[in-house]
C-alpha positions in Angstrom: -4.0 10.1 -3.7 -2.5 9.8 -0.2 -3.0 6.8 2.0 -5.7 7.2 4.7 -4.2 5.0 7.4 -0.9 3.5 8.4 -2.2 0.1 7.5 -3.0 1.3 4.0 0.4 2.9 3.7 2.1 -0.5 4.7 0.0 -2.4 2.2 1.0 0.0 -0.5 4.7 -0.4 0.4 4.4 -4.2 0.2 2.6 -4.0 -3.1 5.3 -1.7 -4.5 8.0 -4.0 -3.4 6.3 -6.9 -5.2 5.8 -4.8 -8.4 9.5 -4.0 -8.4 10.4 -7.7 -7.8 11.9 -7.2 -4.3 9.5 -9.7 -2.8 7.4 -12.5 -4.4 3.9 -11.7 -5.4 2.8 -14.8 -3.5 3.9 -13.2 -0.2 1.3 -10.4 -0.6 -1.8 -10.8 1.5 -5.1 -9.0 1.6 -5.1 -5.4 0.5 -1.6 -5.3 -0.8 -2.4 -8.1 -3.2 -5.4 -6.2 -4.7 -3.3 -2.9 -4.8 -0.4 -4.6 -6.7 -2.8 -5.8 -9.3 -4.9 -2.6 -9.7 -2.4 0.3 -9.1 0.5 1.6 -11.1 4.0 1.8 -9.6 3.6 5.6 -9.4 0.2 5.4 -7.6 1.8 2.9 -5.1 4.8 5.3 -4.6 2.4 8.1 -3.8 0.5 6.0 -1.3 3.6 4.5 0.4 5.3 8.0 0.7 2.3 9.6 2.5 3.3 11.4 5.7 2.3 9.3 8.7 1.8 12.1 11.2 -1.9 12.2 12.2 -2.9 9.1 10.4 -5.0 6.6 12.2 -3.7 3.0 12.5 -6.7 1.9 10.4 -9.7 3.6 8.7 -13.1 2.5 9.8 -15.1 1.1 6.8 -18.7 2.2 6.3 
């Protein structure tokens, strides 16, 4: 499942770093905190590695 925005992609990258022990979980904020808790390392890798071309900075929530 690819990321829908650059912001989502960055959040996945931060969550992945925390899951791997590269940063402290306490440093996570907002979306990355929830992603780290609810997604597997593989899912986060897929999200973080999404191609950025054509992605909006943020996705409007409805």
